BAROVEX-146752 format. One record per residue (C-alpha): residue number from 1; residue in three letters; x, y, z. Coordinates in steps of 0.2 Angstrom, whole numbers. Layout:
+-----+--------+-------+-------+-------+
: num : residu :     X :     Y :     Z :
+-----+--------+-------+-------+-------+
: NUM :    ala :     X :     Y :     Z :
...
+-----+--------+-------+-------+-------+
***
This chain:
+-----+--------+-------+-------+-------+
: num : residu :     X :     Y :     Z :
+-----+--------+-------+-------+-------+
:   1 :    unk :    27 :   -64 :   -65 :
:   2 :    unk :    17 :   -79 :   -69 :
:   3 :    unk :    30 :   -90 :   -61 :
:   4 :    unk :    30 :   -80 :   -45 :
:   5 :    unk :    11 :   -81 :   -45 :
:   6 :    unk :    11 :  -100 :   -48 :
:   7 :    unk :    24 :  -102 :   -34 :
:   8 :    unk :    13 :   -92 :   -22 :
:   9 :    unk :    -3 :  -102 :   -27 :
:  10 :    unk :     6 :  -118 :   -23 :
:  11 :    unk :    13 :  -112 :    -7 :
:  12 :    unk :    -4 :  -106 :    -1 :
:  13 :    unk :   -14 :  -121 :    -5 :
:  14 :    unk :    -1 :  -134 :     1 :
:  15 :    unk :     0 :  -126 :    19 :
:  16 :    unk :   -11 :  -135 :    31 :
:  17 :    unk :   -12 :  -119 :    41 :
:  18 :    unk :   -21 :  -111 :    27 :
:  19 :    unk :   -36 :  -123 :    28 :
:  20 :    unk :   -36 :  -123 :    47 :
:  21 :    unk :   -36 :  -104 :    48 :
:  22 :    unk :   -49 :  -102 :    35 :
:  23 :    unk :   -60 :  -116 :    42 :
:  24 :    unk :   -60 :  -109 :    60 :
:  25 :    unk :   -63 :   -91 :    53 :
:  26 :    unk :   -78 :   -97 :    43 :
:  27 :    unk :   -85 :  -108 :    57 :
:  28 :    unk :   -83 :   -94 :    70 :
:  29 :    unk :   -91 :   -81 :    59 :
:  30 :    unk :  -105 :   -93 :    55 :
:  31 :    unk :  -108 :   -96 :    73 :
:  32 :    unk :  -109 :   -77 :    77 :
:  33 :    unk :  -121 :   -75 :    62 :
:  34 :    unk :  -132 :   -90 :    69 :
:  35 :    unk :  -133 :   -82 :    87 :
:  36 :    unk :  -138 :   -65 :    80 :
:  37 :    unk :  -151 :   -72 :    68 :
:  38 :    unk :  -158 :   -83 :    81 :
:  39 :    unk :  -159 :   -69 :    94 :
:  40 :    unk :  -167 :   -57 :    82 :
:  41 :    unk :  -179 :   -70 :    74 :
:  42 :    unk :  -194 :   -62 :    81 :
:  43 :    unk :  -189 :   -44 :    76 :
:  44 :    unk :  -193 :   -36 :    60 :
:  45 :    unk :  -180 :   -39 :    47 :
:  46 :    unk :  -170 :   -23 :    43 :
:  47 :    unk :  -154 :   -18 :    35 :
:  48 :    unk :  -145 :   -17 :    52 :
:  49 :    unk :  -149 :   -35 :    57 :
:  50 :    unk :  -145 :   -41 :    39 :
:  51 :    unk :  -128 :   -33 :    40 :
:  52 :    unk :  -124 :   -40 :    57 :
:  53 :    unk :  -129 :   -57 :    51 :
:  54 :    unk :  -120 :   -57 :    34 :
:  55 :    unk :  -104 :   -50 :    41 :
:  56 :    unk :  -105 :   -60 :    58 :
:  57 :    unk :  -106 :   -44 :    69 :
:  58 :    unk :  -104 :   -29 :    58 :
:  59 :    unk :   -91 :   -17 :    66 :
:  60 :    unk :   -86 :   -31 :    78 :
:  61 :    unk :   -84 :   -43 :    64 :
:  62 :    unk :   -65 :   -46 :    66 :
:  63 :    unk :   -64 :   -65 :    64 :
:  64 :    unk :   -61 :   -66 :    45 :
:  65 :    unk :   -50 :   -50 :    44 :
:  66 :    unk :   -39 :   -57 :    58 :
:  67 :    unk :   -38 :   -74 :    51 :
:  68 :    unk :   -34 :   -68 :    34 :
:  69 :    unk :   -21 :   -56 :    42 :
:  70 :    unk :   -12 :   -71 :    50 :
:  71 :    unk :   -12 :   -80 :    33 :
:  72 :    unk :    -4 :   -64 :    26 :
:  73 :    unk :     9 :   -65 :    40 :
:  74 :    unk :    12 :   -83 :    36 :
:  75 :    unk :    14 :   -79 :    17 :
:  76 :    unk :    30 :   -70 :    21 :
:  77 :    unk :    35 :   -74 :    39 :
:  78 :    unk :    36 :   -93 :    35 :
:  79 :    unk :    50 :   -89 :    23 :
:  80 :    unk :    61 :   -83 :    37 :
:  81 :    unk :    55 :   -94 :    50 :
:  82 :    unk :    59 :  -110 :    40 :
:  83 :    unk :    74 :  -103 :    31 :
:  84 :    unk :    66 :  -105 :    14 :
:  85 :    unk :    68 :   -86 :     9 :
:  86 :    unk :    85 :   -90 :     1 :
:  87 :    unk :    80 :  -104 :   -11 :
:  88 :    unk :    64 :   -94 :   -15 :
:  89 :    unk :    75 :   -79 :   -20 :
:  90 :    unk :    87 :   -90 :   -30 :
:  91 :    unk :    72 :   -96 :   -40 :
:  92 :    unk :    64 :   -79 :   -41 :
:  93 :    unk :    77 :   -66 :   -39 :
:  94 :    unk :    66 :   -51 :   -43 :
:  95 :    unk :    61 :   -46 :   -26 :
:  96 :    unk :    47 :   -34 :   -30 :
:  97 :    unk :    39 :   -47 :   -42 :
:  98 :    unk :    39 :   -59 :   -28 :
:  99 :    unk :    32 :   -48 :   -15 :
: 100 :    unk :    19 :   -42 :   -28 :
: 101 :    unk :    14 :   -60 :   -31 :
: 102 :    unk :    12 :   -63 :   -13 :
: 103 :    unk :     0 :   -47 :   -11 :
: 104 :    unk :   -10 :   -53 :   -26 :
: 105 :    unk :   -13 :   -71 :   -20 :
: 106 :    unk :   -17 :   -66 :    -3 :
: 107 :    unk :   -29 :   -53 :    -9 :
: 108 :    unk :   -38 :   -65 :   -21 :
: 109 :    unk :   -39 :   -77 :    -7 :
: 110 :    unk :   -47 :   -64 :     4 :
: 111 :    unk :   -60 :   -60 :    -9 :
: 112 :    unk :   -65 :   -79 :   -11 :
: 113 :    unk :   -66 :   -81 :     8 :
: 114 :    unk :   -77 :   -66 :    11 :
: 115 :    unk :   -88 :   -71 :    -3 :
: 116 :    unk :   -89 :   -89 :     4 :
: 117 :    unk :   -93 :   -82 :    22 :
: 118 :    unk :  -106 :   -70 :    15 :
: 119 :    unk :  -115 :   -85 :     6 :
: 120 :    unk :  -114 :   -96 :    22 :
: 121 :    unk :  -121 :   -82 :    33 :
: 122 :    unk :  -135 :   -78 :    21 :
: 123 :    unk :  -141 :   -96 :    21 :
: 124 :    unk :  -140 :   -96 :    40 :
: 125 :    unk :  -150 :   -79 :    40 :
: 126 :    unk :  -163 :   -86 :    28 :
: 127 :    unk :  -167 :  -101 :    39 :
: 128 :    unk :  -174 :   -88 :    52 :
: 129 :    unk :  -180 :   -74 :    40 :
: 130 :    unk :  -189 :   -84 :    27 :
: 131 :    unk :  -185 :   -70 :    14 :
: 132 :    unk :  -171 :   -61 :     6 :
: 133 :    unk :  -166 :   -45 :    15 :
: 134 :    unk :  -166 :   -28 :     5 :
: 135 :    unk :  -148 :   -25 :    -1 :
: 136 :    unk :  -151 :    -6 :     0 :
: 137 :    unk :  -142 :     6 :    12 :
: 138 :    unk :  -132 :     2 :    22 :
: 139 :    unk :  -129 :   -16 :    15 :
: 140 :    unk :  -124 :    -9 :    -2 :
: 141 :    unk :  -109 :    -1 :     7 :
: 142 :    unk :  -106 :   -13 :    21 :
: 143 :    unk :  -103 :   -28 :     9 :
: 144 :    unk :   -90 :   -19 :    -2 :
: 145 :    unk :   -83 :   -12 :    14 :
: 146 :    unk :   -81 :   -30 :    21 :
: 147 :    unk :   -71 :   -35 :     6 :
: 148 :    unk :   -60 :   -20 :     7 :
: 149 :    unk :   -57 :   -22 :    26 :
: 150 :    unk :   -52 :   -40 :    24 :
: 151 :    unk :   -40 :   -37 :    10 :
: 152 :    unk :   -32 :   -23 :    20 :
: 153 :    unk :   -30 :   -34 :    35 :
: 154 :    unk :   -22 :   -47 :    24 :
: 155 :    unk :   -10 :   -35 :    16 :
: 156 :    unk :    -6 :   -27 :    33 :
: 157 :    unk :    -1 :   -45 :    40 :
: 158 :    unk :     9 :   -48 :    25 :
: 159 :    unk :    18 :   -31 :    27 :
: 160 :    unk :    21 :   -33 :    46 :
: 161 :    unk :    29 :   -50 :    43 :
: 162 :    unk :    40 :   -44 :    29 :
: 163 :    unk :    45 :   -29 :    40 :
: 164 :    unk :    50 :   -39 :    55 :
: 165 :    unk :    55 :   -54 :    45 :
: 166 :    unk :    46 :   -66 :    56 :
: 167 :    unk :    29 :   -72 :    63 :
: 168 :    unk :    29 :   -69 :    81 :
: 169 :    unk :    32 :   -50 :    81 :
: 170 :    unk :    20 :   -47 :    67 :
: 171 :    unk :     6 :   -57 :    76 :
: 172 :    unk :     9 :   -47 :    92 :
: 173 :    unk :     8 :   -30 :    83 :
: 174 :    unk :    -7 :   -35 :    74 :
: 175 :    unk :   -16 :   -40 :    90 :
: 176 :    unk :    -9 :   -28 :   102 :
: 177 :    unk :   -12 :   -12 :    92 :
: 178 :    unk :   -31 :   -13 :    90 :
: 179 :    unk :   -34 :   -21 :   106 :
: 180 :    unk :   -23 :   -13 :   119 :
: 181 :    unk :   -14 :     3 :   111 :
: 182 :    unk :   -30 :    10 :   103 :
: 183 :    unk :   -40 :     5 :   117 :
: 184 :    unk :   -28 :    14 :   129 :
: 185 :    unk :   -28 :    30 :   119 :
: 186 :    unk :   -47 :    30 :   119 :
: 187 :    unk :   -47 :    27 :   138 :
: 188 :    unk :   -35 :    41 :   141 :
: 189 :    unk :   -45 :    53 :   130 :
: 190 :    unk :   -59 :    52 :   144 :
: 191 :    unk :   -47 :    60 :   157 :
: 192 :    unk :   -52 :    78 :   157 :
: 193 :    unk :   -34 :    84 :   156 :
: 194 :    unk :   -31 :    73 :   140 :
: 195 :    unk :   -48 :    77 :   131 :
: 196 :    unk :   -37 :    85 :   118 :
: 197 :    unk :   -34 :    67 :   112 :
: 198 :    unk :   -52 :    64 :   106 :
: 199 :    unk :   -51 :    73 :    90 :
: 200 :    unk :   -37 :    62 :    85 :
: 201 :    unk :   -46 :    46 :    88 :
: 202 :    unk :   -54 :    46 :    71 :
: 203 :    unk :   -36 :    43 :    64 :
: 204 :    unk :   -33 :    27 :    74 :
: 205 :    unk :   -30 :    15 :    60 :
: 206 :    unk :   -39 :    -1 :    65 :
: 207 :    unk :   -54 :     8 :    73 :
: 208 :    unk :   -56 :    19 :    58 :
: 209 :    unk :   -55 :     3 :    47 :
: 210 :    unk :   -69 :    -5 :    57 :
: 211 :    unk :   -80 :     9 :    51 :
: 212 :    unk :   -81 :     1 :    34 :
: 213 :    unk :   -93 :   -11 :    42 :
: 214 :    unk :  -103 :     2 :    52 :
: 215 :    unk :  -122 :     1 :    50 :
: 216 :    unk :  -125 :    18 :    58 :
: 217 :    unk :  -116 :    34 :    65 :
: 218 :    unk :  -105 :    32 :    80 :
: 219 :    unk :  -113 :    35 :    97 :
: 220 :    unk :  -102 :    39 :   112 :
: 221 :    unk :  -113 :    30 :   125 :
: 222 :    unk :  -102 :    36 :   139 :
: 223 :    unk :   -86 :    34 :   128 :
: 224 :    unk :   -76 :    48 :   120 :
: 225 :    unk :   -85 :    62 :   111 :
: 226 :    unk :   -79 :    64 :    94 :
: 227 :    unk :   -85 :    61 :    76 :
: 228 :    unk :   -78 :    48 :    64 :
: 229 :    unk :   -74 :    52 :    46 :
: 230 :    unk :   -87 :    45 :    34 :
: 231 :    unk :   -86 :    26 :    30 :
: 232 :    unk :   -74 :    27 :    15 :
: 233 :    unk :   -63 :    41 :    22 :
: 234 :    unk :   -61 :    31 :    38 :
: 235 :    unk :   -56 :    16 :    27 :
: 236 :    unk :   -44 :    28 :    18 :
: 237 :    unk :   -36 :    31 :    35 :
: 238 :    unk :   -33 :    12 :    38 :
: 239 :    unk :   -27 :    10 :    20 :
: 240 :    unk :   -14 :    24 :    22 :
: 241 :    unk :    -8 :    15 :    38 :
: 242 :    unk :    -6 :    -1 :    28 :
: 243 :    unk :     2 :     7 :    13 :
: 244 :    unk :    15 :    15 :    24 :
: 245 :    unk :    20 :    -1 :    33 :
: 246 :    unk :    20 :   -10 :    16 :
: 247 :    unk :    31 :     4 :     8 :
: 248 :    unk :    44 :     3 :    22 :
: 249 :    unk :    44 :   -16 :    22 :
: 250 :    unk :    45 :   -16 :     3 :
: 251 :    unk :    60 :    -4 :     3 :
: 252 :    unk :    69 :   -14 :    17 :
: 253 :    unk :    66 :   -31 :     7 :
: 254 :    unk :    75 :   -24 :    -8 :
: 255 :    unk :    89 :   -16 :     2 :
: 256 :    unk :    92 :   -30 :    16 :
: 257 :    unk :   101 :   -46 :    14 :
: 258 :    unk :    89 :   -61 :    13 :
+-----+--------+-------+-------+-------+
***
């Protein structure tokens, strides 16, 4: 296992795409945090504003999760894209051990990136706040939820790339599902004849996962009328979705030829 972890560590830190993706993700998230902090500089500092600044947008803070998902995609997809999966399996023939090492390294990278992003955004916020925010509710749940969400996104990307044995299909599914498929289902649920879809919206995986960063209850505001599950139950919906994809990908990885 230690050899597989060292292999993944070397692969992760020697790919230029790793640094480009992480750098852009941190920069964009810091930019969003700066805009929010600047726009609310004259407002009383509360937990909602602090959460939006620290995560770079709260429920809409998808930059770090998506970029980490792409890193997860590259961790397995590049092996097939560049034809290095065969020498990799020759060096590390235990497929479950190899896949587990990829999951561990991508997850650890996610934790480090989220911690770094939170630190950068906190410094940006302090420029305008002049004081530390209270880390009570909802920050005491939003911040752990941020770590969980990014890790799940990264593992989801890894699993999709392993499932499709390539990069393009995994990226398409990762972007199309939350942006188009879930949005289309939500839109259709507003049609009176299809309002029976609304109770099922809480089980849309990416939308449910975003609730890990929620700073307040869901409000329809002209949208579908339904109630999300609570923060951690919603996160569980997304985790179950990721687990299913990972289980299928893991099974096929062990059964298919390289």
